[in-house]
Structure formats: C-alpha cells, structure tokens
N, C-alpha and C positions, 0 to 999 in steps of 0.2 A: 581919395577915390582914384586919382591919377596914379598915385604911388602904387596902389594895389594892382592896377592894370599893367604898370611897368614891371612889377615883380612877376606877375603871371606870364607876361610876354617873355621875360628873361628866362623863366623856368622852361617854357616851351622850346625856346631856342636852344637851351642847354640840353633838353631831352633829345632834340633832333640831332644835336652835335654828338651826344653820347651814342645815339643809334647809328649815326654814320661811322663813328669810330669803331663801334662793335661790329658793324657790317664789314668794315675793312679788315678788322682783326679776325673775325670768325668765318668770313667767306672762304670756301675751299677752292676757289678758282685757281689757286696756285698749285693744287695737287697734281694735275697732269704734267705740268712742267717739272715739278720736283721729282715725280716718278721717272720722267724721261731722263733727268740728270743721273739718277741713281742707276737706272738700267744701262745707260750709256757707260757709266764708270765701272759697274760691277759685271755686267753681262755683255757689253758691246752691242746692245740692241737698242732700238728706239721705241718709245712708248707714246701713243697719242690716244685721245679720247674724242670720239666723234660726237658724243652727246653732252659733253660738259660734266661738271661736278656739282653736287648739291650736298647739303648737310642734313643728316638725320639726328634727331635729339633723343630718341628712345629706342635703343641705346645710342649714345653719341658716336657717330661714325660718318665717314665721307663716302658718298655713293657716286661712282663714276659710271656714266652710261656710255656704251659702245667702246669699251677698252680694247686696245690693239697693241700687242707686243710683236715686233717684227720677227721674221724668220731668220735662219742662218744666212740667207742671201736675199737681197732686195727683190730678186725676181721670183722668189718663192712666196707661198701663202704665209700669212701671219701665223706665228706660233700660237698666240691667243687672240681671239677676235670675238666681238659681239657680246651681247648680254649686258651684265652689270658686274662691277667690281665694288665690293663694300669693304672699307678699311676701318675697323674700330679705332678710335682715338680717345685720349684723355683731353681735358680742357687745356692743360699745359702744352701737350703735343700740338694741339690745334693752334694755340697762340704762337708757339715757337716754330710751327710749320715743319716739325720733325716727327712724323708718324713712326711707330715702332716697326711695322712691316713684318712682325713675327707671326701674325695671323691675319688672314683676310678671307673673304668669301667671294666665290665666282658663281653667278647664276645665269643659266641659259646661254652659256658661252661655248665656243668651239675651240678645241685644242688640237692643233695639227701636228701629228707625229710624222714628219716627212723626211725621207732620205732621198737626196738627189742623185743624179747619174754618177757623180764623183764619190758617192758614199758619205757625204756630209749630212749629219742628222740635225734636225731642228732643235733637239734638246741638248746639243753639244755646245757648251759655252767655253771656248778656249781661254778667255780672259778671266774666268772664275778660278781663283786660287784656293779658296776655302769655302766651306759651307757653314751657314748659320742655321740654327733650328728654325723650321718654318712649318706652319700648319695652314692648309687650305681647305676650307669647307666648300664642297661641290654640291650644287643643286641643279639638276636637270642639265648637266653639261654633256657635250658630245665630244668623244675622242675619235679622231679619224687618222688611221695609220695607212701610209702609202709609201711603197718603195719603188722609185722610178727605175731602178736597175732591173727589176723583174715583174713590175706591175702587180705586186702583191698588195692587197688591201684588206683592211679590217675596220669595222665600225662598232663602237660602243655608244649607245644612245641612252638618254635618261639616266645619266650617272649621278648618283647621290651618295655622299659619304665624306670621310675625312682622309685627306692625303697629307702625309707627314714626311718632311725631309729632315734627316738627322745631320748632326755635325760631322759624322764620319762619311758622309756622302751617300748613305743608304736611304731608302724610302719605303714607306708602307702605305697601304690603303685598306680601309674597311668600309664597306658600303654595298651598293647594288648597282646593276646596270641592265640594259636590255640588249640581248644578243639574238639575232634572227627572230625577233618578235617575242622572245621569252625572257622573263625576269630571272636574273642570276644574283645571288648573294656572293660577294667577293671578299676574301681575306688574303691579302698578298703582302709579302715582305721581300724587298730587293736589297741585296747587300751593297751594291755600288752602282750609282747612276753612270759614273764615268766609264766603267768597264763594259757597259752594254755593247757599245760599238767597237770594243777592242777584243780581249780574249774571252769576254762573257762574264756575267755576274751571277752568283748563286741566287736562286729564287725559290721561295716557298709560296705555293699557291693553292688555295682551297676554294672550290666553287660549289654552290648548292642551289637547287631550284626544284620546282614541282616535278620535273622530269627525272631528277636524280642528283648525284654528287660526283665531283671529280677532285683529285688532289695530285699535286706535282711537287717534287723536291729535286731540283737539279740546277741546270745552268741555262741562262737566257743570253743570246747573242744576236747582234744584227750586223756583224762585221761584213759578211758576204750576203746573207739572207737571214730573215728572222728565223731563228732556230731554237729549239728546246731539247735538252739532252738530260735524261735522268729518269728515275722511277715514276710511274704514273699509275693511278688507280681510278677506274670509272665504274659507276654503278647506276642503274636506272630501273625503276619498277615499271615504267612505261617506255619501252625501247623505242617506239616510233617517235615520241617527243624528243628523246635523247638524240636520235639520229637527225631529226629536223634541226636541233640545236647546232649540230655540226655543219649544217648547210645543205643537207640532202633534201630535195624537194619532193618528199613522199606524199602521195595523194591522201585525201581525207578518207576515213572509213577503213584504213588499212590496219590490220592487227598483226603484230609480230610476237612470237612466243617470248615470254618473259618470266622472271626478271632477267636483266642483262648485267653481267659484270665482266670487266676486262682489266687485268693487271699485267704489268710488264715494264720493260725498259724503253722509254720513248726516245726516239731519235728523229726529230722533224727538221725539214728544210723547206722554208716557205709554207706552202699549203700542201705539202706531202708529209704525212705523219706515219712513221713506221714504229710499231711496237714489237720489239724482239723478245723472244722467250716469254711470250704472252700466255696467260691463263685465262681462258674464255669460258663463260657459262651463258647459256640462253635457254631459259626454261630447264628442261631435263638434259639438254645437250651440254657436254663438257669436253673441252679440247685444249691443247697446248700447241704452241708453234709461233709463227710470225704472221703479223697482220699489218697491212699497209692501206691507208686511206689517202688517195691522191686526189686532191681537190683543185689542182692547178688549171685544168681545162674546163671547157664549158660543161662537160659531162663528168661528174665525179666517178672515180673508179675504186673498187675495193679489190684487194689482192690478199690471198691468205694461203699458207701451207700449214696444215694442221694434222695433229694426231689425236684421235678421240677413242674413248672406251666404247661408246654406243652412239650411233647416229639415229636419232628419233625423227622420223620423217613426218609423223602425223601433225605436229604443230605448224609445219610449213606448207601444208596443203590448204589452199584457200577455201573458205566456206562458200558453198554454192546456193544455199537456201533450199536444198532438196528435202523432201519428206519421203515417207515410206511408199507413198502412192504417186509421187510426181517428181519430175526432174526439177532442178533448181533454176529459178529465173533471176537470181541475183547476179548482176554483172560481175564477172570475174576481174581481178585486179591486173588486167593487162597493161594499164597505164603505168604501173610500177616498173615494168620492164624498160620503159623509156626514160626513167629518172636517173639511172646510174649504170655503169658498166662493172663487170666483175670477172675475176679469174681466181677460182678457189679450188684447192685440192685437199681432200680429206682422206686419210687412212684410218680405219677404225677396226676394232676387234669384233664389233657387232653392229648389225643394221636391223632396225625394226620399223614395221609399218602395218597397222591394222591387224595385229596379231601375228604377222609374218616375221620370222627372225632368220637372219643369215649370220654366218661367222665372219671371218676376215673379209673386209669389204674396202673397196677403193672407189671414191666418188670424185668426179670433176665437174665443176660448174663454170660455164663461161657465159657472159652476157655482154653483148656489144650492139649498139645501135638498135635496141629494142628486140634483139633476137637472142633467146635463151636456149642453151643446150646443157642438159644434165645427163651424164653417163655414169653408170656404176657397174662394177663387176664384183660378185660376191661368191664365196664358197659356202655351201650349205652343210649343215651338220650331218645330213644324210650322205654326204660324200659328193653330191652333185654341185652344179653351178647355176647361177642365174645372172644374166646381164640385162640391163635396162638402158634405153636411150630415149630421153624425152626432149622434144623441141617445141618451143612456143615462139611465134613471130608476131610481135605487136606493131611492126613497122607498116603493116598493110591493114586495110579494112575490107572485110572483117578479119580479125586476128585468126591465126591458124595454130593448131596443135597437132603433134604427131607422137606416137608411142611405138617403140619396138622392144619386144620382150622375147628373150630366148632362155628357156630353162631346161636343164638336163638332170635326170635322176632327182627330181624335186618331189617333195611331199605336196600332194595336190591341195589338201584342204586349206592350209594357211595361205598358199600362193593364190589360189583361185578366189578365196575370200578377199584378199587384199586387192586383186586386180579387177574382179568382176562381181564381187558380192555373193559368190556362190560358195556357201559354207557346208552343203550337205553331201559333198563328194570327197571321198578319201582315196588313197592310193599313191603310187609312186610312178613317176615317168617324166615325159617331156611335154613342154607347152611352148607355143610360139604365137606371137601376134605382131602384125605390122599394120598399124592403124593411123588414120589421119582424119581431121575434122576442122571445120571453120565455125566461128560464132563468138558472140560476146558472153553467152551464158551456157550453163551446162545443158539446158534444154536445146539450144541451137546446136551445140556440139553433137548431142545425141542424134539429132535429125539429119546431120550432114556426114555422119561417120562412114568411112569407107576403108577397105583393106582386106586382109586375109588373116585367118587364125587356124590353128590346129592343136589337137591334144591327143596324147597316147599314154594311157595309164594302165598299170597292172596291179593286181592284188589289193583292191580296195572295195568300197561299198558305197551305195547311195542310200542315205538315211531318209526316213520319213515316208517311204512308200515301197511296197512290194510289187515289182513290175509283173511277175507271174500271176499274182493274185489280182492285180489290176486288169490284166488281159482277160482272166477268167470271169471277172465280175461284169465285163462288158457284154458277156453272153446274155445277161439277164436284164440290164437296165442301163440308162444313160447316167454316167458318173459326173459329179460336180467336184472337181479338184483332185489333186494327187492324194489327198488324205482319205479318199474313198477306200483305199486299200492300204492302211497304215502298216508299217513294218520296215524292213531293211532288205535291200537288194545287193548281196555280195557279187562281185564280178571278178573274173580272171583278167579280162581285157576290156578297155573302153577307149574308143578313139574315133576321130573323124576330122574332116577339114571343112572350112566354110569360107565363103566370100561375102564381103559386106559392101553395100552401095546405098547411099542416101539413108543410112540408118536401118537398112533391112539386111538381115543375115540370111543367106540362103545356103543350105547344106544338103549333101547327098551321101548315102552310104555311111551315115553315122552308126556305129555298131557297138553293142554291149554284149559280151559273152559272159554268162553266169554259169555256175556249176550245173544248172538244170535246164537252161534255155539260152537262146540267142535272140537279140532284138536288133532290128535295123530301122532307121528313120530317115526321112527326107522332107524338106519343107522350108518354112520361113519363120524368122523371129523378128518382130517389129520392135526395135529398141526404143524408139521415140514413144510409141504408144504402149509399150510394155506388154505386147501381145504375142501369141504364137499361133501358127496354123501349119500342122505337118501330119504326115501319115507315118504310122509305125506298124511293123509286122514282127511276129515272134514265132519261133520254132522251138519245139522240145524234141531233141534228137533229130529225126528226119521229118517229123510231123508238125504241121502248122498248129499253133495254139488256137487260132481262129481262121476260118476259111477266107476272111476278107481282112484288109488292113484296118487298123484302128485310127480314127481321126481325133486329133487333139487340137482344140480351137478355143481361143478366148484369152483372158488375162493370164500372163505366164505364171502367176502365183496360184491361180485356181481356175484352170480351163475346164471346159466340158469335154468329156472323153466318151466316145461311142463308136460302134462298128460302122464301116463305110457301106451302109445299105441305103438305097434311095428313099427319100422322104421319111427317114426314121425319126427326125425331130418333130415333124408334124403328125406322124402316125406311128408312135412308138410300138404299139401292140402288133400292127401289121408288119412293121420293120423287123422286129425280133422273130416273128413267125417266118418271114422270108429268109432270115439269117440261117434258120435250121435247114432250109432247102438249098442253100448256096454250096456248091462243091468247093472243096479246098483248092486254092490257087497253086498250081504246080510250081514248086521252087520256093514257096513261102516257108 
C-alpha cells in the first residue's frame, strides 16, 4: 500500500517537473527580446512589447500585445505601435527560439509614415543591406502619413489585406482601406522601397469603390514632397461621392451631372494635383485641357483651362422644386459655394441651355469665399451676340443673386424661353435685363426681384392669340384667358421697358405694331403671385378699336379680359350697353 502511494507521488512530482520544463521551453516570453535583437541588428531600431507575449495553439503562433518598433529618430513617433503582432511558428522554432519571420500578422496597429524636418523618412533603414521575402497580413491597421516639411498629411484607416516585400526591394499590397469615410479596394505594386525618398520609384496603382475607379501608372517620390507623376484615369458614376473621396466637403443632397471621367498626365506635388492634357467628360459635357485641384489650404481650389465642343448648362442649374403653378420652395445649394474655390475658363464651339443655342462661346467661372461669378460671351448663328453675367453671394444671409443679360440681333423665341419661360414670341432684335434678388429659395428670389429690363423685336409673331380678334371680342363679353381669341398675331415691331421692385414689374408704353393695328399697354406683373393687371389700347389706322382701354387682370396664364367700363364685372349687360354710348378716346 505504501509502495503504491510512493509510486503515485513520484508520478505526480514527475508530471509537475515535466510541466515546469514544458512551460520554460514553450513560454514565448523570450520573443520580444529576440525581436529587439533582430531589429537592432538588421534595422537599427528597437522593439518592445507593452503587453507581453502569449502562445496560441491553433494555429501555433506567438501573440505579442502592444508591439512597438521605434522610428528613425527617438524623438519621433514609433514606426509601428499598438494592437497585436502574431507570428506563426513551428514546434521546433518555438523550442529553438528562432521564428522564421517571413510571415506575420498585424491587427489594430498604427503605422506611422513620418518624414521629419531634415527629410528623414520613418521607413528608411540605412543599415538594411538586403531584403528578404516578407508577407504581412494587415487587419484593421491605420496608416498615418505626415511630412513635417510642409505639414502634408494623409490617413488610411481600417486597412485589410496582404502587404508583400520582395527580395528586389519592391513591395505590393492587395486589400482595402477607408479614405474620407469611403471604402476603397486597393491593388498597388511599388518597384523599390529604397528609391521612394530618392529619385522616385515606379508605381502601379488601381483603386475601386462604390463611387468609381482610379488607376495610375508612373512614379512615386517623397524626396521634397509627396509627388506622383504619370498617366492617370478616373471615373465615377456618382460624381459627388467621387469628389468627396478627394476631400471636398460637398453638402448632402447635391447632384452633379454624371457620369464623370478624367484622363491625363498627373503631376502632383503634395496636395496639389495637376492633370495636363486632360480629357474630361461630365454627363454630356466633354472637354480637354488642364485641370488642377489644389487641396493645400483650408479651402480646396479647382482651376481649369478647357476647350469643349458644347457647353450644356442644363445639368448645372440646381433643381428648385418648382411646378407649373408655383415657384420652388426647395432650398437652393448656396452652401456649395462655401466649400471650395474655383477659377475655370472654357472655350466652346457651342453653348446650349433650355433649347437656346449659341455658336462660339467663352465662359469664365470664378468662386472665392462663397462668391460666385459666371460670365459668358457668345456669338449667335443669326449673326448677333449675347453676353451673360451671373453672380451669387453665399457669404451673407440671405444669399443674393444677380443676372445681367445683353443680346443683340438675337432670335427671341429660344432666348426668351431660356431666360423667362416665354416661348410664344418670335422675332429678332435686342433684349437686356439687369436683375438682382435675395433668398434661399426660388420663391424668395421671385418675391425680392428688382432691376430693369427691355426688349425690342422686329419681324415676329405672338402665337396662341389674335390680339385684333381679342379686342373685337371684348365688345360682346368678358373673356377668360388669351385663348378666347385663338390664332397668331404677326408684328412688325414689339418693344418696351420695365422696372422691377419687390417682385413687381411695372411698365409703360409697351407697344406692338402689327400689319393691321397697333397696341400699347401699361400696368403691373406680379412675379411672385404669377398675376397681371394692366390696361391696353389698340388702334387700326387712326381709329381706336375700342372707345375705352381693355383691362387684363388675373393669373398671367389665363387672365380675365374686359373693357374698362364701370361695374362691368357686377353688371355685364349694363356695362356693355354703356360701352356703346362711350365716345372714342382721342388719341387711342
């Protein structure tokens, strides 16, 4: 019995001894020290682990918490810090304390790509004489780039993928990252890590995300500033998301004509990106020239000098939420004017907007500190000219807008349709408007409109109504709408001037000369309420068509039209009877 107890006790002691020996042999506590020796010898850097090392059995690997690899200078941030480092090992490597280090995994770590004031880069290892093949699996890693020489910075977060370093000193990465809150798939191949901060290294780069794709084939250098030189191609089916990816803080709800493509020769310096000999498409707009995006300041700036076949303006006019019966109440995107600056010049063979077309055109767009100015000068196919100056100021509340238009020898129908929605007047002549308004919506702008306007046309017609027949019909009854006398009114001359204040247009001596009669009008147009109230008179030869003026009052699309006889609306029969007794007004 005693013998059995002695045997059992001896076995227990032996098991404890074996366990203690196994713990000593298998414990990875030696790993941080060994890694520090290796990095000191091969890289000239120190390695520490703030959280110690543990052993994982499935698969067999050493897990180091809080790994830290020092930077190029002790005063700088660590090159690698935080998270966890996992090194797969075999049993023999664990016993011999000689891990392969050809593959390891970094999880939730920070990698600092830092260049100090002297131009020394954190990834520059002067003591490294040769490269050994190395694969690093990255999971939720953050890359932070900062150049102390010019304060240029860039952050890639949530990086997942495989980073490979080759024997020839090149490197490649396949995976994904988050840039400006958007996920990008990345496929990159760098020819030489050593040459990055020297004469530059060839780089092949492909990016893809929900917003679009980008590819680059050229040279990467950080010798003076982070720069990329070589062919680039960008495309986006959702241009706003693509522009946000570049760091432009565009407001929500903004729509930009798409799709967007841009190809050319990239020449970047820091956060200034120039694309020379660029080919640009945005929706139906196609142009070529030079494009520069300068992101160095607090306010991004876009510069461009372009040549285009056609400038299509319709996609760039913001939707106001207007209907056929009411002005738009949707807030206009004035906030966009405060998100970036611009200086754009475009020469085009054609300019089109709302059916209006002009031949050779030149447009200049400037935007600074929330103030937009767009000017264009166009030659018309009729031989005339039209110039437009639009200003919008979002730096004050409420925002303000102004419009100045001058046209000579212009065809009236397409121009008036584009500017004022008046499509039933044809003819050729001059048109001018100098207008200003304030407000956040189209409705507010209509209610605050002020300025002057004039028109002088010849050889045209007014479609939809026959003015002579309309005047004649008012002898018999009160008319509802211009269509009460359908037809066409040809004219030899049409012209007049108007003043606008608080959305009310007032005009005098507006005159239409037709082959058979002349008409004059004066009164008011309420732009906000879409109403009219004016008096009109007509003469045929030297004789008045009616002995009294005609009153036009009500919605401008369908006003009531009747002779200016007292109480005619309340007593039509008596009013028309009195009309026959009224003598003609001398001079009508």
